[in-house]
A tleap script that builds the chain and sets N, CA, C and O, in Angstrom:
source leaprc.protein.ff14SB
mol = sequence {
  NMET ASN MET THR ASN LYS SER ARG TYR MET
  THR LYS ALA ILE SER GLU GLU LEU ASP LEU
  GLU LEU GLN VAL VAL LEU TRP GLN LEU TYR
  ASP GLU ILE ASN LYS GLN ARG LYS GLU GLN
  MET ASP TYR LEU GLN VAL PHE GLU ILE GLU
  VAL CYS LYS LYS THR LEU THR ILE THR LYS
  ARG GLN GLU ALA PRO PRO LEU GLN THR LYS
  PHE ILE ILE ASN ASN LYS VAL LYS GLY VAL
  LYS ASN THR THR VAL TRP ILE ILE ASP ASP
  GLU GLY PHE GLN THR MET LEU PHE PRO LYS
  ASP CTYR
}
set mol.1.N position { -11.933 -4.870 -12.864 }
set mol.1.CA position { -12.717 -5.964 -13.303 }
set mol.1.C position { -11.962 -7.167 -13.805 }
set mol.1.O position { -11.122 -7.032 -14.695 }
set mol.2.N position { -12.245 -8.412 -13.231 }
set mol.2.CA position { -11.506 -9.460 -13.606 }
set mol.2.C position { -11.773 -9.993 -14.877 }
set mol.2.O position { -12.828 -10.601 -15.057 }
set mol.3.N position { -10.823 -9.823 -15.932 }
set mol.3.CA position { -11.091 -10.048 -17.337 }
set mol.3.C position { -11.133 -11.489 -17.489 }
set mol.3.O position { -11.646 -11.929 -18.519 }
set mol.4.N position { -10.660 -12.317 -16.598 }
set mol.4.CA position { -10.629 -13.724 -17.167 }
set mol.4.C position { -11.756 -14.584 -16.370 }
set mol.4.O position { -11.941 -15.771 -16.639 }
set mol.5.N position { -12.450 -13.936 -15.429 }
set mol.5.CA position { -13.663 -14.670 -14.596 }
set mol.5.C position { -13.049 -15.930 -13.793 }
set mol.5.O position { -13.760 -16.862 -13.415 }
set mol.6.N position { -11.509 -15.857 -13.547 }
set mol.6.CA position { -11.018 -16.795 -12.542 }
set mol.6.C position { -11.215 -16.409 -11.091 }
set mol.6.O position { -11.549 -15.258 -10.808 }
set mol.7.N position { -11.032 -17.262 -10.231 }
set mol.7.CA position { -11.168 -17.000 -8.742 }
set mol.7.C position { -9.765 -16.206 -8.452 }
set mol.7.O position { -8.701 -16.561 -8.960 }
set mol.8.N position { -9.874 -15.282 -7.726 }
set mol.8.CA position { -8.589 -14.729 -7.307 }
set mol.8.C position { -8.339 -14.936 -5.864 }
set mol.8.O position { -9.239 -14.946 -5.024 }
set mol.9.N position { -6.833 -15.133 -5.558 }
set mol.9.CA position { -6.589 -15.300 -4.166 }
set mol.9.C position { -5.305 -14.625 -3.812 }
set mol.9.O position { -4.463 -14.349 -4.667 }
set mol.10.N position { -5.169 -14.370 -2.584 }
set mol.10.CA position { -3.841 -13.755 -2.177 }
set mol.10.C position { -3.335 -14.566 -0.714 }
set mol.10.O position { -4.093 -15.111 0.089 }
set mol.11.N position { -2.022 -14.487 -0.634 }
set mol.11.CA position { -1.639 -15.137 0.515 }
set mol.11.C position { -1.802 -14.381 1.751 }
set mol.11.O position { -1.970 -13.166 1.642 }
set mol.12.N position { -1.777 -14.938 2.970 }
set mol.12.CA position { -1.982 -14.093 4.220 }
set mol.12.C position { -0.882 -12.881 4.059 }
set mol.12.O position { -1.387 -11.772 4.233 }
set mol.13.N position { 0.345 -12.878 3.798 }
set mol.13.CA position { 1.127 -12.106 3.886 }
set mol.13.C position { 0.917 -10.695 3.104 }
set mol.13.O position { 1.182 -9.561 3.502 }
set mol.14.N position { 0.434 -11.064 2.034 }
set mol.14.CA position { -0.177 -9.878 0.910 }
set mol.14.C position { -1.337 -9.353 1.656 }
set mol.14.O position { -1.445 -8.127 1.658 }
set mol.15.N position { -2.200 -10.020 2.272 }
set mol.15.CA position { -3.473 -9.412 3.006 }
set mol.15.C position { -2.938 -8.550 4.131 }
set mol.15.O position { -3.546 -7.531 4.460 }
set mol.16.N position { -1.782 -8.939 4.750 }
set mol.16.CA position { -1.427 -8.250 5.960 }
set mol.16.C position { -0.300 -7.061 5.727 }
set mol.16.O position { -0.191 -6.041 6.408 }
set mol.17.N position { 0.408 -7.400 4.738 }
set mol.17.CA position { 1.534 -6.432 4.489 }
set mol.17.C position { 1.492 -5.247 3.348 }
set mol.17.O position { 2.197 -4.238 3.367 }
set mol.18.N position { 0.441 -5.614 2.275 }
set mol.18.CA position { 0.507 -4.969 1.162 }
set mol.18.C position { -0.810 -4.108 1.247 }
set mol.18.O position { -1.908 -4.653 1.365 }
set mol.19.N position { -0.651 -2.683 1.180 }
set mol.19.CA position { -1.925 -2.008 1.293 }
set mol.19.C position { -3.120 -2.479 0.232 }
set mol.19.O position { -2.850 -2.934 -0.880 }
set mol.20.N position { -4.461 -2.311 0.723 }
set mol.20.CA position { -5.388 -2.805 -0.142 }
set mol.20.C position { -5.522 -2.054 -1.602 }
set mol.20.O position { -5.736 -2.626 -2.671 }
set mol.21.N position { -5.337 -0.583 -1.390 }
set mol.21.CA position { -5.225 0.133 -2.532 }
set mol.21.C position { -4.306 -0.261 -3.622 }
set mol.21.O position { -4.674 -0.285 -4.796 }
set mol.22.N position { -3.075 -0.579 -3.224 }
set mol.22.CA position { -1.963 -1.005 -4.064 }
set mol.22.C position { -2.322 -2.525 -4.606 }
set mol.22.O position { -1.928 -2.915 -5.705 }
set mol.23.N position { -3.002 -3.224 -3.840 }
set mol.23.CA position { -3.270 -4.716 -4.458 }
set mol.23.C position { -4.284 -4.388 -5.470 }
set mol.23.O position { -4.184 -5.018 -6.522 }
set mol.24.N position { -5.324 -3.458 -5.366 }
set mol.24.CA position { -6.381 -3.151 -6.370 }
set mol.24.C position { -5.512 -2.639 -7.592 }
set mol.24.O position { -5.830 -3.049 -8.708 }
set mol.25.N position { -4.424 -1.759 -7.462 }
set mol.25.CA position { -3.684 -1.298 -8.596 }
set mol.25.C position { -3.011 -2.505 -9.433 }
set mol.25.O position { -3.066 -2.571 -10.661 }
set mol.26.N position { -2.443 -3.340 -8.701 }
set mol.26.CA position { -1.817 -4.311 -9.266 }
set mol.26.C position { -2.661 -5.208 -10.022 }
set mol.26.O position { -2.253 -5.718 -11.065 }
set mol.27.N position { -3.866 -5.440 -9.535 }
set mol.27.CA position { -4.913 -6.304 -10.223 }
set mol.27.C position { -5.391 -5.730 -11.476 }
set mol.27.O position { -5.679 -6.424 -12.451 }
set mol.28.N position { -5.481 -4.351 -11.441 }
set mol.28.CA position { -5.881 -3.497 -12.484 }
set mol.28.C position { -4.850 -3.500 -13.561 }
set mol.28.O position { -5.219 -3.825 -14.690 }
set mol.29.N position { -3.652 -3.193 -13.363 }
set mol.29.CA position { -2.603 -3.223 -14.220 }
set mol.29.C position { -2.506 -4.761 -14.914 }
set mol.29.O position { -2.249 -4.886 -16.111 }
set mol.30.N position { -2.726 -5.841 -14.083 }
set mol.30.CA position { -2.525 -7.162 -14.536 }
set mol.30.C position { -3.619 -7.420 -15.620 }
set mol.30.O position { -3.406 -8.086 -16.633 }
set mol.31.N position { -4.761 -6.854 -15.325 }
set mol.31.CA position { -5.931 -7.005 -16.178 }
set mol.31.C position { -5.764 -6.246 -17.499 }
set mol.31.O position { -6.240 -6.687 -18.545 }
set mol.32.N position { -5.073 -5.088 -17.432 }
set mol.32.CA position { -5.006 -4.244 -18.728 }
set mol.32.C position { -4.012 -4.731 -19.410 }
set mol.32.O position { -4.009 -4.479 -20.615 }
set mol.33.N position { -2.930 -5.535 -18.857 }
set mol.33.CA position { -1.934 -6.004 -19.678 }
set mol.33.C position { -2.444 -7.368 -20.282 }
set mol.33.O position { -2.051 -7.733 -21.391 }
set mol.34.N position { -3.188 -7.996 -19.650 }
set mol.34.CA position { -3.919 -9.504 -20.160 }
set mol.34.C position { -4.784 -8.999 -21.284 }
set mol.34.O position { -4.816 -9.749 -22.261 }
set mol.35.N position { -5.420 -8.007 -21.354 }
set mol.35.CA position { -6.502 -7.635 -22.338 }
set mol.35.C position { -5.571 -7.260 -23.499 }
set mol.35.O position { -5.934 -7.648 -24.610 }
set mol.36.N position { -4.302 -6.488 -23.405 }
set mol.36.CA position { -3.625 -6.205 -24.535 }
set mol.36.C position { -2.673 -7.185 -25.117 }
set mol.36.O position { -2.359 -7.114 -26.305 }
set mol.37.N position { -2.199 -8.107 -24.313 }
set mol.37.CA position { -1.628 -9.147 -24.575 }
set mol.37.C position { -1.734 -10.620 -24.303 }
set mol.37.O position { -0.857 -11.394 -23.920 }
set mol.38.N position { -3.131 -10.863 -24.613 }
set mol.38.CA position { -3.389 -12.235 -23.799 }
set mol.38.C position { -2.749 -13.293 -24.430 }
set mol.38.O position { -2.524 -14.282 -23.733 }
set mol.39.N position { -2.327 -13.308 -25.866 }
set mol.39.CA position { -1.593 -14.492 -26.346 }
set mol.39.C position { -0.165 -14.632 -25.883 }
set mol.39.O position { 0.487 -15.670 -26.000 }
set mol.40.N position { 0.255 -13.553 -25.370 }
set mol.40.CA position { 1.784 -13.424 -24.973 }
set mol.40.C position { 2.008 -13.301 -23.334 }
set mol.40.O position { 3.071 -12.942 -22.829 }
set mol.41.N position { 0.757 -13.680 -22.560 }
set mol.41.CA position { 0.852 -13.640 -21.106 }
set mol.41.C position { 1.522 -14.904 -20.645 }
set mol.41.O position { 1.041 -16.017 -20.855 }
set mol.42.N position { 2.644 -14.693 -20.013 }
set mol.42.CA position { 3.350 -15.941 -19.200 }
set mol.42.C position { 2.459 -16.165 -17.990 }
set mol.42.O position { 1.648 -15.298 -17.661 }
set mol.43.N position { 2.582 -17.266 -17.341 }
set mol.43.CA position { 1.579 -17.728 -16.208 }
set mol.43.C position { 2.387 -16.737 -14.873 }
set mol.43.O position { 1.736 -16.354 -13.900 }
set mol.44.N position { 3.586 -16.490 -15.012 }
set mol.44.CA position { 4.061 -15.632 -13.744 }
set mol.44.C position { 4.338 -14.123 -14.218 }
set mol.44.O position { 5.176 -13.782 -15.053 }
set mol.45.N position { 3.472 -13.305 -13.520 }
set mol.45.CA position { 3.816 -11.848 -13.786 }
set mol.45.C position { 4.545 -11.137 -12.520 }
set mol.45.O position { 4.055 -11.201 -11.392 }
set mol.46.N position { 5.651 -10.515 -12.777 }
set mol.46.CA position { 6.451 -10.144 -11.612 }
set mol.46.C position { 6.191 -8.637 -11.573 }
set mol.46.O position { 6.271 -8.061 -12.658 }
set mol.47.N position { 5.879 -7.880 -10.451 }
set mol.47.CA position { 5.708 -6.704 -10.119 }
set mol.47.C position { 6.616 -5.955 -9.299 }
set mol.47.O position { 6.420 -6.013 -8.086 }
set mol.48.N position { 7.609 -5.235 -9.739 }
set mol.48.CA position { 8.578 -4.696 -8.970 }
set mol.48.C position { 8.298 -3.322 -8.577 }
set mol.48.O position { 8.313 -2.435 -9.430 }
set mol.49.N position { 8.007 -3.039 -7.181 }
set mol.49.CA position { 7.524 -1.752 -6.752 }
set mol.49.C position { 8.630 -0.994 -6.265 }
set mol.49.O position { 9.391 -1.598 -5.509 }
set mol.50.N position { 8.916 0.341 -6.564 }
set mol.50.CA position { 9.907 1.224 -6.263 }
set mol.50.C position { 9.378 2.520 -5.840 }
set mol.50.O position { 8.915 3.310 -6.663 }
set mol.51.N position { 9.435 2.797 -4.445 }
set mol.51.CA position { 8.873 3.946 -3.669 }
set mol.51.C position { 9.805 5.253 -4.066 }
set mol.51.O position { 11.018 5.322 -3.864 }
set mol.52.N position { 9.079 6.158 -4.605 }
set mol.52.CA position { 10.023 7.863 -4.687 }
set mol.52.C position { 9.087 8.468 -3.765 }
set mol.52.O position { 8.104 7.884 -3.307 }
set mol.53.N position { 9.429 9.665 -3.506 }
set mol.53.CA position { 8.863 10.594 -2.723 }
set mol.53.C position { 7.319 10.804 -3.194 }
set mol.53.O position { 6.411 10.705 -2.368 }
set mol.54.N position { 7.104 11.054 -4.357 }
set mol.54.CA position { 5.767 11.428 -4.695 }
set mol.54.C position { 5.235 10.217 -5.707 }
set mol.54.O position { 4.041 10.223 -6.005 }
set mol.55.N position { 5.934 9.380 -6.137 }
set mol.55.CA position { 5.530 8.543 -7.116 }
set mol.55.C position { 5.842 6.830 -6.699 }
set mol.55.O position { 6.650 6.519 -5.825 }
set mol.56.N position { 5.262 6.102 -7.281 }
set mol.56.CA position { 5.488 4.675 -7.241 }
set mol.56.C position { 5.855 4.234 -8.622 }
set mol.56.O position { 5.098 4.560 -9.537 }
set mol.57.N position { 7.055 3.448 -8.914 }
set mol.57.CA position { 7.469 3.001 -10.174 }
set mol.57.C position { 7.104 1.661 -9.948 }
set mol.57.O position { 7.499 1.064 -8.947 }
set mol.58.N position { 6.249 1.044 -10.952 }
set mol.58.CA position { 6.071 -0.440 -10.909 }
set mol.58.C position { 6.578 -0.735 -12.162 }
set mol.58.O position { 6.381 -0.066 -13.176 }
set mol.59.N position { 7.293 -1.834 -12.068 }
set mol.59.CA position { 7.845 -2.525 -13.497 }
set mol.59.C position { 7.420 -3.963 -13.364 }
set mol.59.O position { 7.737 -4.773 -12.492 }
set mol.60.N position { 6.621 -4.115 -14.433 }
set mol.60.CA position { 6.073 -5.427 -14.608 }
set mol.60.C position { 6.867 -6.274 -15.846 }
set mol.60.O position { 7.056 -5.886 -16.999 }
set mol.61.N position { 7.221 -7.411 -15.295 }
set mol.61.CA position { 8.116 -8.169 -16.278 }
set mol.61.C position { 7.575 -9.692 -16.237 }
set mol.61.O position { 6.899 -10.151 -15.317 }
set mol.62.N position { 7.981 -10.387 -17.373 }
set mol.62.CA position { 7.739 -11.779 -17.257 }
set mol.62.C position { 8.896 -12.345 -18.350 }
set mol.62.O position { 9.485 -11.639 -19.168 }
set mol.63.N position { 9.053 -13.643 -18.175 }
set mol.63.CA position { 10.127 -14.367 -18.863 }
set mol.63.C position { 9.827 -14.963 -20.203 }
set mol.63.O position { 10.778 -14.908 -20.983 }
set mol.64.N position { 8.743 -15.514 -20.655 }
set mol.64.CA position { 8.379 -16.165 -21.734 }
set mol.64.C position { 7.199 -15.587 -22.283 }
set mol.64.O position { 6.212 -15.846 -21.593 }
set mol.65.N position { 6.954 -14.862 -23.334 }
set mol.65.CA position { 8.191 -14.227 -24.013 }
set mol.65.C position { 8.479 -13.048 -23.233 }
set mol.65.O position { 7.589 -12.406 -22.676 }
set mol.66.N position { 9.913 -12.697 -23.171 }
set mol.66.CA position { 10.466 -11.690 -22.338 }
set mol.66.C position { 9.766 -10.108 -22.664 }
set mol.66.O position { 9.963 -9.518 -23.726 }
set mol.67.N position { 9.061 -9.655 -21.728 }
set mol.67.CA position { 8.516 -8.324 -21.854 }
set mol.67.C position { 8.505 -7.738 -20.693 }
set mol.67.O position { 8.413 -8.468 -19.706 }
set mol.68.N position { 8.587 -6.410 -20.526 }
set mol.68.CA position { 8.760 -5.614 -19.535 }
set mol.68.C position { 7.979 -4.054 -19.780 }
set mol.68.O position { 8.182 -3.357 -20.774 }
set mol.69.N position { 7.314 -3.793 -18.965 }
set mol.69.CA position { 6.533 -2.471 -19.063 }
set mol.69.C position { 6.684 -1.682 -17.635 }
set mol.69.O position { 6.593 -2.327 -16.591 }
set mol.70.N position { 6.880 -0.496 -17.619 }
set mol.70.CA position { 6.966 0.302 -16.542 }
set mol.70.C position { 6.012 1.424 -16.467 }
set mol.70.O position { 5.822 2.192 -17.411 }
set mol.71.N position { 5.321 1.517 -15.149 }
set mol.71.CA position { 4.229 2.359 -14.832 }
set mol.71.C position { 4.649 3.374 -13.774 }
set mol.71.O position { 5.362 2.975 -12.853 }
set mol.72.N position { 4.316 4.498 -13.818 }
set mol.72.CA position { 4.702 5.480 -12.840 }
set mol.72.C position { 3.433 6.210 -12.500 }
set mol.72.O position { 2.753 6.807 -13.334 }
set mol.73.N position { 3.117 6.108 -11.014 }
set mol.73.CA position { 1.870 6.597 -10.418 }
set mol.73.C position { 1.999 7.453 -9.434 }
set mol.73.O position { 3.094 7.487 -8.872 }
set mol.74.N position { 1.017 8.277 -9.018 }
set mol.74.CA position { 1.168 9.009 -7.827 }
set mol.74.C position { 1.146 8.073 -6.752 }
set mol.74.O position { 0.409 7.088 -6.777 }
set mol.75.N position { 2.094 8.394 -5.594 }
set mol.75.CA position { 2.169 7.705 -4.385 }
set mol.75.C position { 1.179 8.238 -3.410 }
set mol.75.O position { 1.559 9.066 -2.581 }
set mol.76.N position { 0.073 7.878 -3.434 }
set mol.76.CA position { -0.871 8.190 -2.241 }
set mol.76.C position { -1.187 7.308 -1.228 }
set mol.76.O position { -2.038 7.566 -0.376 }
set mol.77.N position { -0.408 6.050 -1.280 }
set mol.77.CA position { -0.436 5.116 -0.280 }
set mol.77.C position { 0.606 5.403 0.648 }
set mol.77.O position { 1.742 5.664 0.252 }
set mol.78.N position { 0.235 5.366 2.110 }
set mol.78.CA position { 1.253 5.533 3.201 }
set mol.78.C position { 1.895 4.097 3.490 }
set mol.78.O position { 1.294 3.025 3.423 }
set mol.79.N position { 3.019 4.261 3.771 }
set mol.79.CA position { 3.686 3.087 4.393 }
set mol.79.C position { 4.157 2.040 3.184 }
set mol.79.O position { 4.621 0.950 3.519 }
set mol.80.N position { 4.051 2.329 2.002 }
set mol.80.CA position { 4.337 1.416 1.111 }
set mol.80.C position { 6.016 1.233 0.955 }
set mol.80.O position { 6.756 2.212 1.058 }
set mol.81.N position { 6.503 -0.052 0.711 }
set mol.81.CA position { 7.872 -0.198 0.712 }
set mol.81.C position { 8.405 -0.847 -0.545 }
set mol.81.O position { 7.655 -1.558 -1.213 }
set mol.82.N position { 9.724 -0.630 -0.921 }
set mol.82.CA position { 10.110 -1.299 -2.126 }
set mol.82.C position { 9.977 -2.843 -1.984 }
set mol.82.O position { 10.558 -3.497 -1.118 }
set mol.83.N position { 9.178 -3.330 -2.897 }
set mol.83.CA position { 8.976 -4.947 -2.744 }
set mol.83.C position { 8.697 -5.446 -4.134 }
set mol.83.O position { 8.552 -4.685 -5.090 }
set mol.84.N position { 8.633 -6.647 -4.201 }
set mol.84.CA position { 8.227 -7.518 -5.281 }
set mol.84.C position { 7.117 -8.370 -4.966 }
set mol.84.O position { 7.119 -9.053 -3.941 }
set mol.85.N position { 5.941 -8.372 -5.981 }
set mol.85.CA position { 4.898 -8.944 -5.993 }
set mol.85.C position { 4.768 -9.970 -7.032 }
set mol.85.O position { 5.161 -9.578 -8.131 }
set mol.86.N position { 4.335 -11.152 -6.999 }
set mol.86.CA position { 4.086 -11.870 -7.946 }
set mol.86.C position { 2.623 -12.151 -8.329 }
set mol.86.O position { 1.859 -12.042 -7.371 }
set mol.87.N position { 2.030 -12.497 -9.528 }
set mol.87.CA position { 0.642 -12.841 -9.726 }
set mol.87.C position { 1.068 -14.251 -10.609 }
set mol.87.O position { 1.785 -14.303 -11.608 }
set mol.88.N position { 0.546 -15.106 -10.068 }
set mol.88.CA position { 0.603 -16.451 -10.778 }
set mol.88.C position { -0.762 -17.015 -11.261 }
set mol.88.O position { -1.622 -17.385 -10.461 }
set mol.89.N position { -0.921 -17.064 -12.635 }
set mol.89.CA position { -2.125 -17.619 -13.426 }
set mol.89.C position { -1.975 -19.179 -13.478 }
set mol.89.O position { -1.167 -19.770 -14.194 }
set mol.90.N position { -2.810 -19.724 -12.672 }
set mol.90.CA position { -2.954 -21.159 -12.831 }
set mol.90.C position { -4.223 -21.391 -13.543 }
set mol.90.O position { -4.931 -20.446 -13.893 }
set mol.91.N position { -4.611 -22.936 -13.824 }
set mol.91.CA position { -5.714 -23.312 -14.564 }
set mol.91.C position { -6.813 -22.534 -14.260 }
set mol.91.O position { -7.280 -21.776 -15.111 }
set mol.92.N position { -7.316 -22.631 -13.077 }
set mol.92.CA position { -8.707 -22.005 -12.653 }
set mol.92.C position { -8.641 -20.919 -11.657 }
set mol.92.O position { -9.708 -20.526 -11.185 }
set mol.93.N position { -7.503 -20.364 -11.261 }
set mol.93.CA position { -7.373 -19.246 -10.437 }
set mol.93.C position { -6.170 -18.386 -10.491 }
set mol.93.O position { -5.246 -18.797 -11.192 }
set mol.94.N position { -6.036 -17.336 -9.911 }
set mol.94.CA position { -5.084 -16.394 -10.046 }
set mol.94.C position { -4.524 -16.178 -8.456 }
set mol.94.O position { -5.374 -16.127 -7.567 }
set mol.95.N position { -3.291 -16.071 -8.156 }
set mol.95.CA position { -2.871 -15.915 -6.752 }
set mol.95.C position { -1.809 -14.727 -6.753 }
set mol.95.O position { -0.867 -14.707 -7.544 }
set mol.96.N position { -2.039 -13.750 -5.810 }
set mol.96.CA position { -1.130 -12.725 -5.650 }
set mol.96.C position { -0.336 -13.166 -4.372 }
set mol.96.O position { -0.828 -13.593 -3.328 }
set mol.97.N position { 1.031 -12.971 -4.670 }
set mol.97.CA position { 1.853 -13.480 -3.320 }
set mol.97.C position { 3.215 -12.706 -3.464 }
set mol.97.O position { 3.459 -12.118 -4.518 }
set mol.98.N position { 4.136 -12.700 -2.377 }
set mol.98.CA position { 5.214 -12.138 -2.370 }
set mol.98.C position { 6.159 -13.368 -2.683 }
set mol.98.O position { 5.770 -14.490 -2.359 }
set mol.99.N position { 7.326 -13.210 -3.269 }
set mol.99.CA position { 8.366 -14.347 -3.654 }
set mol.99.C position { 8.434 -15.181 -2.369 }
set mol.99.O position { 8.261 -16.394 -2.489 }
set mol.100.N position { 8.632 -14.743 -1.331 }
set mol.100.CA position { 8.895 -15.347 -0.266 }
set mol.100.C position { 7.905 -16.254 0.244 }
set mol.100.O position { 8.255 -17.136 1.027 }
set mol.101.N position { 6.549 -16.119 -0.160 }
set mol.101.CA position { 5.346 -16.892 -0.006 }
set mol.101.C position { 5.376 -18.194 -0.824 }
set mol.101.O position { 4.621 -19.114 -0.509 }
set mol.102.N position { 6.213 -18.304 -1.854 }
set mol.102.CA position { 6.338 -19.427 -2.698 }
set mol.102.C position { 6.953 -20.518 -2.213 }
set mol.102.O position { 7.082 -21.518 -2.918 }
savepdb mol mol.pdb
quit
């Protein structure tokens, strides 16, 4: 559930290259963190995804204030590669993108 009621977008590359299930997981993690740390949320959230045999390690970090959280989840998604995804929270909307899309 989108906790901020802001419109959400993704780049074409995210739509084509990042599995839908993983997109949903990232939005859910974002919402959970936003609910817990609303006053401390930076506009840029960085999700580093590391693939292991049976798990995905997702490290969420931000610069201001410096915060880092690690999540380990079962890897049920096929074809996931090590990657970095950004979520940028602008005035009226949120965008999921790869750093190369910026």
